[in-house]
Backbone as a printed PyTorch tensor [residue, N CA C, xyz], in Angstrom:
tensor([[[121.8740, 115.0560,  97.7520],
         [122.1220, 114.7190,  99.1390],
         [121.0040, 115.2610, 100.0230]],

        [[120.6550, 116.5340,  99.8130],
         [119.6010, 117.1520, 100.6010],
         [118.2690, 116.4450, 100.3650]],

        [[118.0100, 116.0700,  99.1090],
         [116.7610, 115.3900,  98.7710],
         [116.6570, 114.0560,  99.5030]],

        [[117.7210, 113.2680,  99.5480],
         [117.6780, 111.9770, 100.2360],
         [117.5340, 112.1520, 101.7420]],

        [[118.1210, 113.2030, 102.2840],
         [117.9740, 113.4930, 103.7130],
         [116.5250, 113.8550, 104.0290]],

        [[115.9130, 114.6880, 103.1900],
         [114.5150, 115.0600, 103.3940],
         [113.5970, 113.8450, 103.2510]],

        [[113.8700, 113.0020, 102.2710],
         [113.0720, 111.7980, 102.0750],
         [113.1850, 110.8770, 103.2830]],

        [[114.3730, 110.6960, 103.7920],
         [114.5870, 109.8630, 104.9820],
         [113.8400, 110.4310, 106.1850]],

        [[113.8820, 111.7270, 106.3590],
         [113.1810, 112.3620, 107.4760],
         [111.6720, 112.2080, 107.3330]],

        [[111.1670, 112.3580, 106.1080],
         [109.7240, 112.2200, 105.8790],
         [109.2630, 110.7900, 106.1390]],

        [[110.0160, 109.8070, 105.6730],
         [109.6720, 108.4020, 105.8940],
         [109.7060, 108.0770, 107.3870]],

        [[110.6940, 108.5840, 108.0850],
         [110.7880, 108.3520, 109.5280],
         [109.5960, 108.9550, 110.2580]],

        [[109.1930, 110.1470, 109.8690],
         [108.0410, 110.7960, 110.5040],
         [106.7730, 110.0020, 110.2450]],

        [[106.6070, 109.5080, 109.0210],
         [105.4280, 108.6930, 108.6920],
         [105.4260, 107.3970, 109.5100]],

        [[106.5890, 106.7870, 109.6450],
         [106.6860, 105.5420, 110.4080],
         [106.3100, 105.7630, 111.8640]],

        [[106.7670, 106.8680, 112.4420],
         [106.4200, 107.1680, 113.8280],
         [104.9240, 107.4140, 113.9750]],

        [[104.3380, 108.1060, 113.0080],
         [102.9040, 108.3740, 113.0450],
         [102.1260, 107.0600, 112.9710]],

        [[102.5020, 106.1860, 112.0440],
         [101.8130, 104.9010, 111.9080],
         [102.0300, 104.0150, 113.1250]],

        [[103.1860, 104.0810, 113.7290],
         [103.4700, 103.2650, 114.9040],
         [102.5990, 103.6660, 116.0830]],

        [[102.2040, 104.9330, 116.1470],
         [101.3730, 105.3870, 117.2580],
         [ 99.8970, 105.0730, 117.0280]],

        [[ 99.5310, 104.7110, 115.7900],
         [ 98.1450, 104.3880, 115.4740],
         [ 97.8930, 102.9280, 115.8220]],

        [[ 96.7370, 102.6510, 116.3710],
         [ 96.3540, 101.2740, 116.6550],
         [ 94.8410, 101.1760, 116.5950]],

        [[ 94.3590,  99.9800, 116.6410],
         [ 92.9130,  99.7800, 116.6310],
         [ 92.2840, 100.4050, 117.8750]],

        [[ 93.0470, 100.4740, 118.9570],
         [ 92.5420, 101.0720, 120.1980],
         [ 92.2470, 102.5650, 120.0210]],

        [[ 92.9780, 103.2140, 119.1230],
         [ 92.7820, 104.6450, 118.9080],
         [ 91.8840, 104.9480, 117.7190]],

        [[ 91.5120, 103.9210, 116.9550],
         [ 90.6740, 104.1290, 115.7740],
         [ 89.2040, 104.1190, 116.1850]],

        [[ 88.7420, 105.2390, 116.7250],
         [ 87.3790, 105.3640, 117.2270],
         [ 86.4910, 106.0350, 116.1870]],

        [[ 85.1870, 105.8680, 116.3520],
         [ 84.2250, 106.4750, 115.4350],
         [ 84.2790, 107.9950, 115.5190]],

        [[ 84.0580, 108.6170, 114.3680],
         [ 83.9600, 110.0690, 114.2850],
         [ 82.5930, 110.4060, 113.6980]],

        [[ 82.3780, 111.6630, 113.4390],
         [ 81.1130, 112.0910, 112.8430],
         [ 80.8770, 111.4360, 111.4810]],

        [[ 81.9610, 111.1580, 110.7580],
         [ 81.8360, 110.6550, 109.3890],
         [ 82.2400, 109.2000, 109.1960]],

        [[ 83.0770, 108.6520, 110.0690],
         [ 83.5480, 107.2740, 109.8950],
         [ 83.2410, 106.4210, 111.1210]],

        [[ 83.0870, 105.1310, 110.8680],
         [ 82.8680, 104.2020, 111.9710],
         [ 84.2180, 103.5800, 112.3190]],

        [[ 84.6050, 103.6510, 113.5650],
         [ 85.9200, 103.1970, 113.9920],
         [ 86.0390, 101.6860, 114.0750]],

        [[ 87.2390, 101.2020, 113.7780],
         [ 87.4960,  99.7660, 113.8830],
         [ 87.3960,  99.2840, 115.3210]],

        [[ 87.6610, 100.1600, 116.2810],
         [ 87.5350,  99.7810, 117.6850],
         [ 86.1000,  99.3590, 117.9770]],

        [[ 85.1300, 100.1710, 117.5730],
         [ 83.7200,  99.8560, 117.8300],
         [ 83.2670,  98.6340, 117.0410]],

        [[ 83.7900,  98.4670, 115.8360],
         [ 83.4500,  97.2960, 115.0310],
         [ 83.9690,  96.0320, 115.7150]],

        [[ 85.2220,  96.0720, 116.1760],
         [ 85.7810,  94.9230, 116.8800],
         [ 85.0170,  94.6260, 118.1660]],

        [[ 84.6370,  95.6710, 118.8880],
         [ 83.8970,  95.4680, 120.1370],
         [ 82.5410,  94.8090, 119.8740]],

        [[ 81.9000,  95.1620, 118.7800],
         [ 80.6260,  94.5290, 118.4260],
         [ 80.8460,  93.0460, 118.1260]],

        [[ 81.9220,  92.7260, 117.4270],
         [ 82.2580,  91.3180, 117.1600],
         [ 82.5540,  90.5920, 118.4740]],

        [[ 83.2210,  91.2550, 119.4050],
         [ 83.5090,  90.6430, 120.7170],
         [ 82.2250,  90.3400, 121.4830]],

        [[ 81.2470,  91.2440, 121.4190],
         [ 79.9610,  90.9780, 122.0890],
         [ 79.2870,  89.7500, 121.4910]],

        [[ 79.3040,  89.6630, 120.1750],
         [ 78.7070,  88.5140, 119.4980],
         [ 79.3970,  87.2160, 119.9280]],

        [[ 80.7240,  87.2180, 119.9180],
         [ 81.4870,  86.0140, 120.2820],
         [ 81.2990,  85.6790, 121.7530]],

        [[ 81.1960,  86.6710, 122.6090],
         [ 80.9410,  86.4160, 124.0230],
         [ 79.6150,  85.6630, 124.1880]],

        [[ 78.6180,  86.0830, 123.4430],
         [ 77.3120,  85.4060, 123.4710],
         [ 77.4370,  83.9770, 122.9360]],

        [[ 78.1840,  83.8070, 121.8490],
         [ 78.3920,  82.4680, 121.2770],
         [ 79.1620,  81.5740, 122.2500]],

        [[ 80.1950,  82.1240, 122.8930],
         [ 80.9790,  81.3450, 123.8550],
         [ 80.1210,  80.9240, 125.0460]],

        [[ 79.1510,  81.7580, 125.4280],
         [ 78.2760,  81.4320, 126.5590],
         [ 77.3990,  80.2210, 126.2640]],

        [[ 77.1720,  79.9400, 124.9850],
         [ 76.3870,  78.7570, 124.6090],
         [ 77.1450,  77.4700, 124.9410]],

        [[ 78.4800,  77.5750, 125.0500],
         [ 79.2920,  76.4610, 125.5030],
         [ 79.7020,  75.4420, 124.4680]],

        [[ 79.3510,  75.6260, 123.1980],
         [ 79.7270,  74.6370, 122.1900],
         [ 81.2230,  74.7250, 121.8630]],

        [[ 81.6600,  75.8730, 121.4260],
         [ 83.0630,  76.1330, 121.1240],
         [ 83.4400,  77.4390, 121.7960]],

        [[ 84.7200,  77.6380, 121.9870],
         [ 85.2130,  78.8790, 122.5730],
         [ 86.0770,  79.5890, 121.5280]],

        [[ 85.7620,  80.8670, 121.2720],
         [ 86.4040,  81.6260, 120.2150],
         [ 87.0560,  82.8900, 120.7510]],

        [[ 88.1010,  83.3280, 120.0640],
         [ 88.7530,  84.6150, 120.3140],
         [ 88.5720,  85.4800, 119.0760]],

        [[ 88.3020,  86.7420, 119.2800],
         [ 88.1660,  87.6870, 118.1770],
         [ 89.5470,  88.2310, 117.8290]],

        [[ 89.8670,  88.2340, 116.5460],
         [ 91.1150,  88.8190, 116.0710],
         [ 90.8410,  90.2550, 115.6120]],

        [[ 91.7740,  90.8510, 114.9170],
         [ 91.6260,  92.2330, 114.4780],
         [ 90.9810,  92.2820, 113.0970]],

        [[ 90.0820,  93.2480, 112.8800],
         [ 89.6050,  93.4460, 111.5050],
         [ 90.7440,  93.9850, 110.6530]],

        [[ 90.5880,  93.9220, 109.3480],
         [ 91.6010,  94.4430, 108.4390],
         [ 91.8140,  95.9240, 108.7330]],

        [[ 93.0260,  96.2800, 109.0540],
         [ 93.3310,  97.6490, 109.4690],
         [ 93.2160,  98.6590, 108.3270]],

        [[ 93.0730,  98.1790, 107.0910],
         [ 92.9010,  99.0800, 105.9500],
         [ 91.4340,  99.4370, 105.7280]],

        [[ 90.5520,  98.8840, 106.5400],
         [ 89.1240,  99.1080, 106.3630],
         [ 88.7420, 100.5290, 106.7670]],

        [[ 87.9700, 101.1710, 105.9140],
         [ 87.4530, 102.5100, 106.1870],
         [ 86.0020, 102.5280, 105.7280]],

        [[ 85.0870, 102.7280, 106.6700],
         [ 83.6640, 102.7250, 106.3470],
         [ 82.9980, 103.9590, 106.9440]],

        [[ 81.8910, 104.4000, 106.3060],
         [ 81.1760, 105.5560, 106.8590],
         [ 80.4910, 105.1950, 108.1710]],

        [[ 80.2030, 106.2040, 108.9350],
         [ 79.5070, 106.0260, 110.2140],
         [ 78.1580, 105.3450, 109.9810]],

        [[ 77.7900, 104.4450, 110.8570],
         [ 76.5120, 103.7560, 110.7610],
         [ 75.4450, 104.6000, 111.4540]],

        [[ 74.2760, 104.7140, 110.8010],
         [ 73.1900, 105.5280, 111.3460],
         [ 72.2550, 104.7160, 112.2440]],

        [[ 72.3930, 103.3870, 112.2340],
         [ 71.5470, 102.5050, 113.0380],
         [ 72.4590, 101.5820, 113.8420]],

        [[ 71.9270, 100.8940, 114.8560],
         [ 72.7730,  99.9620, 115.6090],
         [ 73.3560,  98.8710, 114.6980]],

        [[ 74.5910,  98.5050, 114.9850],
         [ 75.2550,  97.4610, 114.2040],
         [ 74.6080,  96.1090, 114.4640]],

        [[ 74.6510,  95.2360, 113.4650],
         [ 74.1740,  93.8630, 113.5870],
         [ 75.3660,  92.9340, 113.4220]],

        [[ 75.2500,  91.7210, 113.9570],
         [ 76.3360,  90.7460, 113.8240],
         [ 75.7730,  89.3760, 113.5140]],

        [[ 76.5820,  88.5850, 112.8220],
         [ 76.2370,  87.1940, 112.5390],
         [ 77.5100,  86.4870, 112.0850]],

        [[ 77.4830,  85.1660, 112.0710],
         [ 78.5860,  84.4200, 111.4880],
         [ 78.6050,  84.7300, 110.0050]],

        [[ 79.7840,  84.8790, 109.4310],
         [ 79.8970,  85.0950, 107.9930],
         [ 79.4730,  83.8170, 107.2720]],

        [[ 78.5170,  83.9070, 106.3470],
         [ 78.0640,  82.7060, 105.6370],
         [ 79.1850,  82.0720, 104.8140]],

        [[ 79.2100,  80.7550, 104.7720],
         [ 80.1990,  80.0380, 103.9710],
         [ 80.0960,  80.4110, 102.5050]],

        [[ 78.8920,  80.7640, 102.0730],
         [ 78.6610,  81.0840, 100.6610],
         [ 79.4640,  82.3000, 100.1930]],

        [[ 79.9780,  83.0910, 101.1090],
         [ 80.7950,  84.2440, 100.7220],
         [ 82.2230,  83.8450, 100.3840]],

        [[ 82.5690,  82.5820, 100.6450],
         [ 83.8580,  82.0620, 100.2170],
         [ 85.0570,  82.4700, 101.0450]],

        [[ 84.8590,  82.9170, 102.2610],
         [ 85.9960,  83.2870, 103.1050],
         [ 86.7160,  82.0200, 103.5420]],

        [[ 88.0270,  82.0700, 103.5940],
         [ 88.8030,  80.8710, 103.9250],
         [ 88.8130,  80.5600, 105.4180]],

        [[ 88.5800,  81.5590, 106.2450],
         [ 88.5750,  81.3450, 107.6910],
         [ 87.2640,  81.8360, 108.2770]],

        [[ 86.8960,  81.2570, 109.3940],
         [ 85.6760,  81.6420, 110.0710],
         [ 85.7800,  83.0880, 110.5480]],

        [[ 84.6940,  83.8420, 110.3800],
         [ 84.6940,  85.2320, 110.8190],
         [ 83.2850,  85.6580, 111.1900]],

        [[ 83.2240,  86.7970, 111.8450],
         [ 81.9670,  87.4160, 112.2330],
         [ 81.7400,  88.6060, 111.3010]],

        [[ 80.5210,  88.6980, 110.7700],
         [ 80.1540,  89.8570, 109.9540],
         [ 79.5500,  90.9090, 110.8640]],

        [[ 80.1340,  92.0880, 110.8680],
         [ 79.5470,  93.2290, 111.5580],
         [ 78.8920,  94.0500, 110.4470]],

        [[ 77.5830,  94.2400, 110.5740],
         [ 76.7860,  94.7850, 109.4720],
         [ 76.1610,  96.1220, 109.8510]],

        [[ 76.2800,  97.0630, 108.9320],
         [ 75.5820,  98.3410, 109.0400],
         [ 74.5650,  98.3660, 107.8980]],

        [[ 73.2910,  98.3830, 108.2390],
         [ 72.2530,  98.3640, 107.2030],
         [ 71.9460,  99.7530, 106.6510]],

        [[ 72.2930, 100.8080, 107.4080],
         [ 72.0530, 102.1820, 106.9450],
         [ 73.2090, 103.0670, 107.4180]],

        [[ 74.0380, 103.4760, 106.4660],
         [ 75.1420, 104.3780, 106.7990],
         [ 74.6470, 105.8170, 106.7680]],

        [[ 75.3480, 106.6960, 107.4810],
         [ 74.9930, 108.1140, 107.3920],
         [ 75.1310, 108.5330, 105.9310]],

        [[ 74.3340, 109.4840, 105.4920],
         [ 74.3990, 109.8860, 104.0790],
         [ 75.8260, 110.2470, 103.6590]],

        [[ 76.2600, 109.6300, 102.5590],
         [ 77.5940, 109.8710, 102.0210],
         [ 77.5620, 109.5140, 100.5370]],

        [[ 78.6220, 109.7920,  99.8360],
         [ 78.6600, 109.5270,  98.3940],
         [ 79.3020, 108.1850,  98.0560]],

        [[ 79.6510, 107.3920,  99.0570],
         [ 80.3850, 106.1590,  98.8120],
         [ 79.5160, 104.9160,  98.9290]],

        [[ 78.8320, 104.7360, 100.0510],
         [ 78.0530, 103.5060, 100.2550],
         [ 76.8710, 103.7500, 101.1820]],

        [[ 75.8130, 103.0040, 100.9330],
         [ 74.6040, 103.1040, 101.7530],
         [ 74.6450, 102.1690, 102.9470]],

        [[ 75.2900, 101.0310, 102.7690],
         [ 75.3920, 100.0170, 103.8200],
         [ 76.7730,  99.3850, 103.7000]],

        [[ 77.1750,  98.6530, 104.7250],
         [ 78.4630,  97.9770, 104.6510],
         [ 78.4890,  96.7980, 105.6100]],

        [[ 79.4700,  95.9380, 105.3990],
         [ 79.7510,  94.8830, 106.3730],
         [ 81.2540,  94.6920, 106.4380]],

        [[ 81.7120,  94.4210, 107.6270],
         [ 83.1350,  94.2020, 107.8860],
         [ 83.2620,  92.8090, 108.4850]],

        [[ 84.1780,  92.0200, 107.9360],
         [ 84.4040,  90.6620, 108.4190],
         [ 85.5470,  90.6830, 109.4300]],

        [[ 85.2450,  90.2470, 110.6390],
         [ 86.2440,  90.2230, 111.7100],
         [ 86.6070,  88.7600, 111.9520]],

        [[ 87.8580,  88.3700, 111.6940],
         [ 88.2350,  86.9700, 111.8530],
         [ 88.2190,  86.5220, 113.3150]],

        [[ 87.9790,  85.2350, 113.4920],
         [ 88.0100,  84.6260, 114.8180],
         [ 88.8630,  83.3680, 114.7480]],

        [[ 89.3130,  82.9330, 115.8970],
         [ 90.0300,  81.6600, 115.9730],
         [ 89.5740,  80.9340, 117.2190]],

        [[ 89.6680,  79.6270, 117.1440],
         [ 89.2810,  78.8150, 118.2900],
         [ 90.2880,  79.0300, 119.4030]],

        [[ 89.7790,  79.1600, 120.6320],
         [ 90.6770,  79.3030, 121.7830],
         [ 91.4650,  78.0190, 121.9480]],

        [[ 92.6890,  78.1280, 122.4330],
         [ 93.4850,  76.9230, 122.6700],
         [ 92.7690,  75.9960, 123.6540]],

        [[ 92.8910,  74.6930, 123.4100],
         [ 92.2760,  73.7030, 124.2840],
         [ 93.0410,  73.6650, 125.6000]],

        [[ 92.3180,  73.8750, 126.6820],
         [ 92.9680,  73.9390, 127.9910],
         [ 93.2190,  72.5660, 128.5910]],

        [[ 92.4490,  71.5430, 128.1600],
         [ 92.6330,  70.2230, 128.7550],
         [ 93.8740,  69.5350, 128.2080]],

        [[ 94.1860,  69.8040, 126.9350],
         [ 95.3980,  69.2380, 126.3630],
         [ 95.2770,  67.8020, 125.9240]],

        [[ 94.1370,  67.1540, 126.1090],
         [ 94.0250,  65.7610, 125.6900],
         [ 93.7770,  65.6850, 124.1990]],

        [[ 94.4220,  64.7420, 123.4990],
         [ 94.2480,  64.6240, 122.0520],
         [ 92.7940,  64.3570, 121.6680]],

        [[ 92.0590,  63.5740, 122.4790],
         [ 90.6730,  63.2740, 122.1450],
         [ 89.8220,  64.5340, 122.1620]],

        [[ 90.0170,  65.3760, 123.1670],
         [ 89.2120,  66.5920, 123.2420],
         [ 89.6070,  67.5620, 122.1400]],

        [[ 90.8910,  67.5470, 121.7100],
         [ 91.3010,  68.4150, 120.6150],
         [ 90.6670,  67.9760, 119.3090]],

        [[ 90.6220,  66.6500, 119.0760],
         [ 89.9880,  66.1620, 117.8520],
         [ 88.5090,  66.4890, 117.8650]],

        [[ 87.8580,  66.3300, 118.9900],
         [ 86.4320,  66.6350, 119.0770],
         [ 86.1990,  68.1190, 118.8860]],

        [[ 87.1130,  68.9400, 119.3810],
         [ 86.9680,  70.3810, 119.2580],
         [ 87.2100,  70.8820, 117.8500]],

        [[ 87.8760,  70.0770, 117.0160],
         [ 88.1410,  70.4920, 115.6560],
         [ 86.8620,  70.5570, 114.8340]],

        [[ 85.8590,  69.8400, 115.2480],
         [ 84.5740,  69.9040, 114.5440],
         [ 83.7440,  70.9910, 115.2050]],

        [[ 83.4960,  72.0520, 114.4960],
         [ 82.8150,  73.1810, 115.1070],
         [ 81.3250,  72.9880, 115.1760]],

        [[ 80.7440,  72.2770, 114.2450],
         [ 79.3110,  72.1010, 114.2470],
         [ 78.5580,  73.3710, 113.8670]],

        [[ 79.2890,  74.4040, 113.4590],
         [ 78.6320,  75.6500, 113.0990],
         [ 78.0900,  75.5360, 111.6820]],

        [[ 76.8600,  75.9710, 111.4840],
         [ 76.3020,  76.0530, 110.1610],
         [ 76.1380,  77.5190, 109.8420]],

        [[ 77.0430,  78.0400, 109.0430],
         [ 76.9950,  79.4530, 108.7210],
         [ 76.5430,  79.6500, 107.2720]],

        [[ 75.7950,  78.6900, 106.7740],
         [ 75.2730,  78.8390, 105.4210],
         [ 74.0980,  79.7990, 105.4240]],

        [[ 73.7980,  80.3230, 104.2590],
         [ 72.6840,  81.2730, 104.1670],
         [ 71.3680,  80.5440, 104.1540]]])
């Protein structure tokens, strides 16, 4: 009985801890690069792409299980190449040189995007908008 009570209390405490965690609080530290900064870099890239006026995109959340070392150089961004086989369009946030660590020298995180809802609502403009015209091949 006592064991099940302790287990229930421990699970509840873990749930509360996880509930308070969000991408907004996952900031970079001395050793890790935060998902908040990675997402913000993807947002800058998409803002630039949206300014071109071809398609309008929204940035979604990177995989919350992602853990990468701190980047030692400015992050780079690009459309994820189709050759990588991802099923949905995404932005690659790339670190070419991570701070010295025993895990990885470089990394990339794929941040998914989705097309913004069509504001005009006309079927013709929706069909035309379905063709992105993006060439993300290598």
